[in-house]
ZAZA-355515 format. One record per residue (C-alpha): y, x, z; residue number from 1; residue in three letters. Coordinates in steps of 0.2 Angstrom, whole numbers, plus 2048, in hexadecimal, padded with zeros to 3 digits. Layout:
{{Y; X; Z}; NUM; 'ALA'}
...
This chain:
{{9E2; BFE; 566}; 1; 'MET'}
{{9D7; BF3; 570}; 2; 'LYS'}
{{9E5; BE6; 571}; 3; 'VAL'}
{{9E7; BE6; 55E}; 4; 'LEU'}
{{9D4; BE4; 55B}; 5; 'VAL'}
{{9D4; BD5; 567}; 6; 'ARG'}
{{9E3; BCD; 55E}; 7; 'LEU'}
{{9DB; BCF; 54D}; 8; 'LEU'}
{{9CB; BC7; 554}; 9; 'VAL'}
{{9D5; BB9; 55B}; 10; 'VAL'}
{{9DF; BB7; 54B}; 11; 'LEU'}
{{9CF; BB7; 541}; 12; 'ALA'}
{{9C7; BA9; 54C}; 13; 'LEU'}
{{9D7; B9F; 54B}; 14; 'PHE'}
{{9D8; BA0; 538}; 15; 'LEU'}
{{9C5; B9B; 537}; 16; 'ALA'}
{{9C8; B8C; 542}; 17; 'LEU'}
{{9D8; B87; 539}; 18; 'ALA'}
{{9CF; B89; 528}; 19; 'SER'}
{{9C0; B7F; 52E}; 20; 'PHE'}
{{9CC; B71; 535}; 21; 'ALA'}
{{9D7; B70; 526}; 22; 'THR'}
{{9CB; B72; 517}; 23; 'THR'}
{{9BB; B6A; 510}; 24; 'TYR'}
{{9B0; B6B; 501}; 25; 'THR'}
{{9A9; B5E; 4F6}; 26; 'VAL'}
{{999; B60; 4EC}; 27; 'ARG'}
{{996; B59; 4DB}; 28; 'PHE'}
{{989; B4D; 4E3}; 29; 'THR'}
{{996; B46; 4F0}; 30; 'GLU'}
{{9A5; B3C; 4F2}; 31; 'GLN'}
{{9B1; B3F; 501}; 32; 'ALA'}
{{9BC; B32; 50A}; 33; 'VAL'}
{{9CB; B3A; 513}; 34; 'VAL'}
{{9D1; B2F; 520}; 35; 'THR'}
{{9E2; B30; 529}; 36; 'THR'}
{{9E1; B2A; 53B}; 37; 'PHE'}
{{9D1; B22; 537}; 38; 'GLY'}
{{9D8; B18; 528}; 39; 'ARG'}
{{9D4; B1A; 516}; 40; 'ALA'}
{{9DE; B15; 506}; 41; 'GLY'}
{{9DC; B16; 4F3}; 42; 'GLU'}
{{9E1; B28; 4F3}; 43; 'ASP'}
{{9D4; B2D; 500}; 44; 'SER'}
{{9C6; B2F; 4F4}; 45; 'ILE'}
{{9C2; B41; 4EF}; 46; 'LYS'}
{{9B4; B41; 4E2}; 47; 'ASP'}
{{9B8; B52; 4D9}; 48; 'ARG'}
{{9AD; B60; 4DF}; 49; 'PRO'}
{{9B6; B6F; 4E7}; 50; 'GLY'}
{{9C1; B74; 4F6}; 51; 'LEU'}
{{9CD; B68; 4FE}; 52; 'GLY'}
{{9DA; B68; 50B}; 53; 'PHE'}
{{9DE; B5C; 519}; 54; 'LYS'}
{{9E7; B5B; 52A}; 55; 'LEU'}
{{9DD; B60; 539}; 56; 'PRO'}
{{9D5; B53; 544}; 57; 'ALA'}
{{9DA; B47; 54B}; 58; 'PRO'}
{{9E7; B45; 53D}; 59; 'PHE'}
{{9DA; B45; 52F}; 60; 'GLN'}
{{9C7; B45; 52D}; 61; 'SER'}
{{9BB; B46; 51F}; 62; 'VAL'}
{{9AB; B3B; 51C}; 63; 'THR'}
{{9A0; B41; 50E}; 64; 'LYS'}
{{993; B36; 505}; 65; 'TYR'}
{{985; B3C; 4FA}; 66; 'ASP'}
{{985; B32; 4EA}; 67; 'THR'}
{{973; B36; 4E5}; 68; 'ARG'}
{{966; B28; 4E4}; 69; 'ALA'}
{{95D; B23; 4F4}; 70; 'ARG'}
{{94D; B19; 4F5}; 71; 'VAL'}
{{94B; B0A; 502}; 72; 'LEU'}
{{93A; B03; 505}; 73; 'VAL'}
{{93B; AF1; 50D}; 74; 'ALA'}
{{92F; AEA; 519}; 75; 'ARG'}
{{922; ADE; 512}; 76; 'SER'}
{{927; ACC; 512}; 77; 'SER'}
{{91C; ABD; 50F}; 78; 'THR'}
{{921; AB2; 500}; 79; 'GLN'}
{{91B; AA2; 4F8}; 80; 'GLN'}
{{918; AA1; 4E6}; 81; 'THR'}
{{91B; A92; 4DB}; 82; 'ASP'}
{{90A; A8C; 4DC}; 83; 'ASP'}
{{90A; A8D; 4F0}; 84; 'ASP'}
{{901; A9D; 4F2}; 85; 'ALA'}
{{906; AA8; 500}; 86; 'GLN'}
{{908; ABB; 4FB}; 87; 'VAL'}
{{90F; ACA; 505}; 88; 'VAL'}
{{91C; AD3; 4FA}; 89; 'VAL'}
{{921; AE5; 4FD}; 90; 'GLU'}
{{930; AEB; 4F3}; 91; 'ALA'}
{{93B; AFA; 4F1}; 92; 'PHE'}
{{94D; AFE; 4EB}; 93; 'ALA'}
{{956; B0D; 4E4}; 94; 'VAL'}
{{968; B0D; 4E9}; 95; 'TRP'}
{{977; B19; 4EB}; 96; 'LYS'}
{{989; B19; 4F1}; 97; 'VAL'}
{{993; B14; 4E2}; 98; 'ASP'}
{{9A5; B12; 4EA}; 99; 'ASP'}
{{9A8; B1D; 4F9}; 100; 'ALA'}
{{9B7; B14; 4FF}; 101; 'LEU'}
{{9AF; B03; 4FF}; 102; 'GLU'}
{{99F; B0A; 507}; 103; 'PHE'}
{{9AA; B13; 515}; 104; 'PHE'}
{{9B4; B03; 518}; 105; 'GLN'}
{{9A4; AF8; 51A}; 106; 'LYS'}
{{99A; B04; 525}; 107; 'PHE'}
{{9A6; B10; 52E}; 108; 'SER'}
{{9A4; B05; 53E}; 109; 'ASN'}
{{992; B0B; 53F}; 110; 'ALA'}
{{998; B1C; 545}; 111; 'GLY'}
{{9A2; B2C; 53F}; 112; 'ASN'}
{{993; B34; 535}; 113; 'ARG'}
{{98D; B30; 524}; 114; 'ALA'}
{{97B; B2F; 529}; 115; 'GLU'}
{{97F; B20; 535}; 116; 'LEU'}
{{988; B17; 526}; 117; 'HIS'}
{{978; B1A; 51B}; 118; 'TYR'}
{{96E; B12; 529}; 119; 'GLU'}
{{979; B03; 52A}; 120; 'ALA'}
{{979; B00; 517}; 121; 'ALA'}
{{966; B01; 516}; 122; 'GLU'}
{{965; AF4; 524}; 123; 'ASP'}
{{96F; AE8; 519}; 124; 'ILE'}
{{966; AED; 509}; 125; 'LEU'}
{{955; AEA; 511}; 126; 'GLU'}
{{95A; AD9; 517}; 127; 'SER'}
{{961; AD5; 506}; 128; 'ALA'}
{{952; ADC; 4FD}; 129; 'LEU'}
{{945; AD2; 507}; 130; 'ARG'}
{{950; AC2; 504}; 131; 'SER'}
{{950; AC6; 4F1}; 132; 'ALA'}
{{93D; AC7; 4F0}; 133; 'THR'}
{{93E; AB4; 4F3}; 134; 'GLY'}
{{93F; AB4; 4E0}; 135; 'GLU'}
{{92C; AB5; 4E1}; 136; 'THR'}
{{92C; AA2; 4E3}; 137; 'SER'}
{{931; AA0; 4D1}; 138; 'GLN'}
{{920; AA7; 4CB}; 139; 'PHE'}
{{90F; AA0; 4CC}; 140; 'ARG'}
{{901; AAC; 4D3}; 141; 'LEU'}
{{8F8; AAC; 4C2}; 142; 'ASP'}
{{908; AB2; 4BA}; 143; 'GLU'}
{{90A; AC1; 4C6}; 144; 'LEU'}
{{8F7; AC5; 4C5}; 145; 'PHE'}
{{8F2; AC3; 4B3}; 146; 'SER'}
{{8E1; AC9; 4AC}; 147; 'PRO'}
{{8E9; ACB; 49B}; 148; 'THR'}
{{8F1; ADD; 498}; 149; 'PRO'}
{{904; ADB; 498}; 150; 'GLY'}
{{905; AC9; 49C}; 151; 'ALA'}
{{90A; ACB; 4AE}; 152; 'THR'}
{{91C; AC6; 4B3}; 153; 'ARG'}
{{91E; AD3; 4C0}; 154; 'LEU'}
{{92C; ADC; 4B6}; 155; 'PRO'}
{{936; ACC; 4B5}; 156; 'GLU'}
{{934; AC9; 4C8}; 157; 'LEU'}
{{93B; ADB; 4CB}; 158; 'GLU'}
{{94A; AD7; 4BF}; 159; 'ARG'}
{{94E; AC7; 4C9}; 160; 'ARG'}
{{94C; ACF; 4DA}; 161; 'VAL'}
{{958; ADD; 4D3}; 162; 'LEU'}
{{965; AD0; 4CD}; 163; 'ALA'}
{{964; AC7; 4DE}; 164; 'ALA'}
{{966; AD7; 4E8}; 165; 'LEU'}
{{975; ADD; 4DD}; 166; 'GLU'}
{{97D; ACC; 4E0}; 167; 'GLU'}
{{97B; ACF; 4F3}; 168; 'SER'}
{{982; AE0; 4F4}; 169; 'VAL'}
{{990; ADC; 4E8}; 170; 'ARG'}
{{997; ACB; 4ED}; 171; 'PRO'}
{{9A5; AC3; 4E5}; 172; 'GLU'}
{{9B4; AC1; 4F0}; 173; 'GLY'}
{{9C3; AC9; 4F8}; 174; 'GLU'}
{{9B9; AD4; 504}; 175; 'ASP'}
{{9B1; ADD; 4F5}; 176; 'GLY'}
{{9A0; AE5; 4F5}; 177; 'GLY'}
{{997; AF2; 4FF}; 178; 'PHE'}
{{99A; B01; 4F4}; 179; 'GLY'}
{{988; B01; 4EF}; 180; 'ILE'}
{{97F; B02; 4DE}; 181; 'ALA'}
{{96D; AFC; 4DD}; 182; 'VAL'}
{{965; B05; 4CE}; 183; 'GLU'}
{{953; AFE; 4CF}; 184; 'MET'}
{{948; AF2; 4D8}; 185; 'VAL'}
{{935; AF3; 4D8}; 186; 'GLY'}
{{926; AEA; 4E0}; 187; 'ILE'}
{{91B; AF6; 4E9}; 188; 'ASN'}
{{90D; AEB; 4EE}; 189; 'ARG'}
{{908; AD8; 4EE}; 190; 'ILE'}
{{8FA; AD4; 4FA}; 191; 'THR'}
{{8F2; AC4; 4FD}; 192; 'LEU'}
{{8EC; ABB; 50D}; 193; 'ASP'}
{{8DA; AB7; 50F}; 194; 'GLU'}
{{8DC; AA5; 509}; 195; 'ASN'}
{{8E6; AAA; 4FA}; 196; 'THR'}
{{8D9; AB8; 4F6}; 197; 'THR'}
{{8CB; AAB; 4F6}; 198; 'GLU'}
{{8D5; AA0; 4EA}; 199; 'THR'}
{{8D9; AAF; 4DE}; 200; 'VAL'}
{{8C6; AB4; 4DE}; 201; 'MET'}
{{8C1; AA2; 4DA}; 202; 'ASP'}
{{8CD; AA2; 4CC}; 203; 'ARG'}
{{8C7; AB2; 4C5}; 204; 'MET'}
{{8B5; AAD; 4C6}; 205; 'VAL'}
{{8BA; A9D; 4BD}; 206; 'ALA'}
{{8C3; AA6; 4B0}; 207; 'THR'}
{{8B5; AB3; 4AD}; 208; 'ARG'}
{{8A9; AA4; 4AC}; 209; 'ASP'}
{{8B3; A9C; 49F}; 210; 'ARG'}
{{8B5; AAB; 495}; 211; 'LEU'}
{{8A3; AAF; 496}; 212; 'ALA'}
{{89F; A9D; 490}; 213; 'SER'}
{{8AB; A9E; 482}; 214; 'GLU'}
{{8A3; AAF; 47D}; 215; 'LEU'}
{{892; AA8; 47E}; 216; 'ARG'}
{{896; A99; 473}; 217; 'LYS'}
{{89E; AA5; 466}; 218; 'GLN'}
{{88E; AAF; 467}; 219; 'GLY'}
{{883; AA0; 465}; 220; 'GLU'}
{{88E; A9A; 456}; 221; 'SER'}
{{88C; AAB; 44E}; 222; 'GLN'}
{{87A; AAB; 451}; 223; 'ALA'}
{{877; A9A; 449}; 224; 'THR'}
{{882; A9F; 43A}; 225; 'THR'}
{{877; AAF; 438}; 226; 'ILE'}
{{867; AA6; 43A}; 227; 'GLU'}
{{86C; A99; 42D}; 228; 'ALA'}
{{871; AA7; 421}; 229; 'GLN'}
{{861; AB0; 424}; 230; 'ALA'}
{{857; AA0; 420}; 231; 'GLU'}
{{861; A9D; 410}; 232; 'ARG'}
{{85E; AAF; 40B}; 233; 'ASP'}
{{84B; AAE; 40F}; 234; 'ALA'}
{{84A; A9D; 406}; 235; 'ALA'}
{{852; AA5; 3F7}; 236; 'THR'}
{{847; AB5; 3F7}; 237; 'ILE'}
{{837; AAA; 3FA}; 238; 'LEU'}
{{83C; A9F; 3EB}; 239; 'ALA'}
{{83F; AAE; 3E0}; 240; 'PHE'}
{{82E; AB6; 3E6}; 241; 'ALA'}
{{825; AA5; 3E2}; 242; 'SER'}
{{82D; AA4; 3D1}; 243; 'ARG'}
{{829; AB6; 3CD}; 244; 'ARG'}
{{817; AB4; 3D4}; 245; 'ALA'}
{{814; AA5; 3C9}; 246; 'ALA'}
{{81B; AAE; 3BA}; 247; 'GLN'}
{{80F; ABD; 3BE}; 248; 'ILE'}
{{800; AB1; 3C1}; 249; 'GLU'}
{{804; AA8; 3B1}; 250; 'SER'}
{{805; AB8; 3A7}; 251; 'LEU'}
{{7F5; ABE; 3AF}; 252; 'GLY'}
{{7EC; AAE; 3AB}; 253; 'GLN'}
{{7F2; AB0; 399}; 254; 'ARG'}
{{7EC; AC2; 397}; 255; 'GLU'}
{{7DB; ABE; 3A0}; 256; 'ALA'}
{{7D8; AAF; 395}; 257; 'SER'}
{{7D2; ABA; 387}; 258; 'GLU'}
{{7C5; AC3; 392}; 259; 'PHE'}
{{7BF; AB3; 39A}; 260; 'LEU'}
{{7BC; AAB; 389}; 261; 'ALA'}
{{7AB; AB4; 387}; 262; 'PRO'}
{{7A6; AAF; 398}; 263; 'GLN'}
{{7A8; A9D; 393}; 264; 'ASN'}
{{79C; A9F; 385}; 265; 'GLU'}
{{78E; AA6; 391}; 266; 'VAL'}
{{78F; A9D; 3A1}; 267; 'ALA'}
{{781; AA7; 3A9}; 268; 'GLU'}
{{78A; AB7; 3A6}; 269; 'LEU'}
{{799; AB1; 3AF}; 270; 'ALA'}
{{78E; AAC; 3BE}; 271; 'VAL'}
{{786; ABD; 3BE}; 272; 'PHE'}
{{797; AC6; 3BE}; 273; 'LEU'}
{{79D; ABC; 3CC}; 274; 'ALA'}
{{78D; AC0; 3D6}; 275; 'LYS'}
{{78F; AD2; 3D2}; 276; 'LEU'}
{{7A1; AD3; 3D8}; 277; 'GLU'}
{{79C; ACB; 3E8}; 278; 'THR'}
{{78F; AD9; 3EA}; 279; 'LEU'}
{{79B; AE6; 3E6}; 280; 'SER'}
{{7A8; AE1; 3F2}; 281; 'SER'}
{{79B; ADE; 400}; 282; 'THR'}
{{791; AEE; 3FE}; 283; 'MET'}
{{7A0; AFA; 3FB}; 284; 'ALA'}
{{79B; B03; 40B}; 285; 'GLU'}
{{78B; B09; 412}; 286; 'GLN'}
{{784; AFC; 41E}; 287; 'PHE'}
{{775; AF1; 422}; 288; 'THR'}
{{776; ADF; 421}; 289; 'VAL'}
{{769; AD1; 421}; 290; 'VAL'}
{{76D; AC2; 416}; 291; 'LEU'}
{{765; AB4; 40E}; 292; 'SER'}
{{761; AB4; 3FB}; 293; 'GLU'}
{{767; AA3; 3FA}; 294; 'ASN'}
{{779; AA9; 3FD}; 295; 'ASP'}
{{784; AAA; 3EE}; 296; 'PHE'}
{{783; ABB; 3E6}; 297; 'GLY'}
{{774; AC1; 3F0}; 298; 'PHE'}
{{767; AB8; 3E6}; 299; 'SER'}
{{767; AC7; 3DA}; 300; 'LEU'}
{{75F; AD1; 3E7}; 301; 'LEU'}
{{750; AC6; 3E9}; 302; 'ALA'}
{{73F; ACC; 3E2}; 303; 'PRO'}
{{73E; ABD; 3D6}; 304; 'SER'}
{{74F; AC0; 3CF}; 305; 'ALA'}
{{749; AC9; 3C0}; 306; 'VAL'}
{{73B; ABE; 3BC}; 307; 'GLY'}
{{746; AAF; 3BD}; 308; 'ALA'}
{{751; AB5; 3AF}; 309; 'THR'}
{{744; ABB; 3A3}; 310; 'GLN'}
{{746; AAC; 397}; 311; 'GLY'}
{{759; AAC; 397}; 312; 'ALA'}
{{761; AAF; 386}; 313; 'GLY'}
{{76E; ABC; 383}; 314; 'PHE'}
{{776; AC2; 373}; 315; 'PRO'}
{{76C; AD1; 36D}; 316; 'GLY'}
{{760; AD3; 37C}; 317; 'ARG'}
{{759; AC8; 38A}; 318; 'SER'}
{{763; AC5; 39A}; 319; 'PHE'}
{{754; ACC; 3A3}; 320; 'GLY'}
{{755; ADC; 39A}; 321; 'ASP'}
{{767; ADD; 39E}; 322; 'THR'}
{{765; ADB; 3B1}; 323; 'ILE'}
{{755; AE5; 3B3}; 324; 'ALA'}
{{75D; AF6; 3B4}; 325; 'PRO'}
{{76B; AEF; 3BF}; 326; 'LEU'}
{{75E; AE8; 3CB}; 327; 'ARG'}
{{756; AF9; 3CC}; 328; 'LEU'}
{{766; B01; 3D1}; 329; 'GLY'}
{{76A; AF3; 3DE}; 330; 'LEU'}
{{759; AF2; 3E6}; 331; 'ASN'}
{{751; B04; 3E7}; 332; 'PRO'}
{{743; AFD; 3F1}; 333; 'GLY'}
{{73D; AF0; 3E4}; 334; 'GLY'}
{{72F; AF3; 3D6}; 335; 'PRO'}
{{733; AFF; 3C8}; 336; 'ALA'}
{{734; AF9; 3B6}; 337; 'PRO'}
{{725; AF8; 3AD}; 338; 'GLU'}
{{72A; B05; 3A0}; 339; 'ASP'}
{{72C; B12; 3AD}; 340; 'GLY'}
{{73E; B16; 3A8}; 341; 'SER'}
{{749; B1D; 3B5}; 342; 'ASP'}
{{759; B14; 3AE}; 343; 'ASP'}
């Protein structure tokens, strides 16, 4: 019984080892290269996912490559622009294994593991990418760094670097390519050395000064236009107001002429009314003021004012009789009328 169990265990181990040595699996993200005595031909590619069979080593061996995209970041390299500026460019590339047979034929001498093949391929890709970034020399610095949104030519630089890199990994000739497909190239970073930074800053300052000067000139031009328009509008309004005032003044003079006509007949009455208006406007508020009776309008307050007007003529009554009650009202401290009247 024990012997039977041992035989079964040995048989199971043998079958496991045999299946491990004669079978392999391919995932949907992989391509496999089955080599016979280290050589691969056109029928060696297995790209359909599933289980496969092979002869045990050393007759046949299987190398599987992951066909998913990989990212390679190249070391920074100093490049010169079209206007002789020194810049440091750091680029990256997205690549994948496109043809497993070509890839195996080019990099199998790096070792018997796929990881060693990837490393050898990335060494070549990095060198080719750093060389391709030499396309920076076709662009000026102000084209790569533009203050205008969307005006930079960095996308064009990336396309040219991609084209140069594809040409490097897929050369034309009998040897064929590397079995690599480059899907995208990008510029991670562009830095400037100290001298170039100072030059760029000077250009930026000059550009901002120029823009500020242009905006200032535009503002001054607009201000001049606004001021001129305001002066024209003000002149129009003043002219209209002057014409309207002249019309109102002319109308007032015409309407006042019928009231001024009686004053032209009695000149003394006109003088009296003018003096009365002066007193009314001056003594509108309660206050104390010392004035000379020789001033215009204030001679009516003199004690001799009534006596001086006794002989003046006035239609229906004397001019003295007319102003006597007025004098009584304007100068309460003067003598009372002879008839003792309170009016």
